[in-house]
N, C-alpha and C positions, 0 to 999 in steps of 0.2 A: 466405514471406510477410514483408513489411517489418515490424519492431517498431512498435507503436503506443504505447510507453512508453518511457521512459528510467531506467535504474537508475544513480544518480550515483556510488556507491561500491559496491565489491565486499561491503562489510559490511551494506549497506542490506537491510532486510527488507520495503521498500515500493519501488515504482516511481512515476513520474510520468506521468500520462497525457499524450499528444501530440495527442489528439483526444477528443471526446465519445465515450463508448459508452453504449448502452442495455443494461438487464438481459439477460443471456443472450448477448450479443454476445461474439465473440472478443477476447481480449486477448493479442497477439503479443509474448512476451517476447524480448529480444536473444539469448538462448541457443537460440531456437527452439521453446521450449515454449509452448503455447497453453493459456490457462485462460479460463474463462467470467466474465464480470462478474456479480456476485451481485446488484447493483443498478445504476441509473443512475449513471455516474461521470463528472463534467464534466471538460472539458480543464484541464489543469494541476494536477488534484488527485491524491491519492495512492491507490493499490491496494496491498493486501497481496499479496505474491508467495510467502509461506509462512503457515501457521497460526500465530497467535500466542496464547498462554494469557492468560486474564484476569489483569490486572497486569503482563503482559509489556511490555518496552520495545519502542518503535518506533524504528528507526534510519533516518536519512536524512542524506546527506552523510557517512556514516560515523560520525555522532554521535547520541546519544539525543535525540529531539525530544519525547518524551513517553511515557506509559504507557496501554495500552488499558484501557478501563473493563469490558469483557466479552470473552469468547472472540472472536478474529476468524479467519475462514476464508479461505484463498487465494482471491482475487477480490473480497474485499469492499473497499468504499470506506472509506478512513480519512480522518475529519474530526473536527470538534468534537462530533458526536453520540456517538462512541465513542473519543476521544482525549482524555487529560487531559494538557495541557501543563505543568501546574504540578507534575507529579509527576517532573520530570528528576532525574537522579541528581546530587547535590551541591546540590540547592536546599535 
């Protein structure tokens, strides 16, 4: 199956949705792995491709873009409800 996300940098722990997905629908990663969306995730939004512990950093473009406020499970939507962008390294 064709991927419905893009992972921008090999260091990233999130992918960007190329289409809307509903909770429970398949997310097809570029490496062939398939994970289930844990909630509705809109087009162009981020989805966790690994589990991230509370306070862990989110990497996109190979750079830290923020810190998760609570534990995130692979397939979770990453957005303002669970991402603190003020907590960037070096800020």
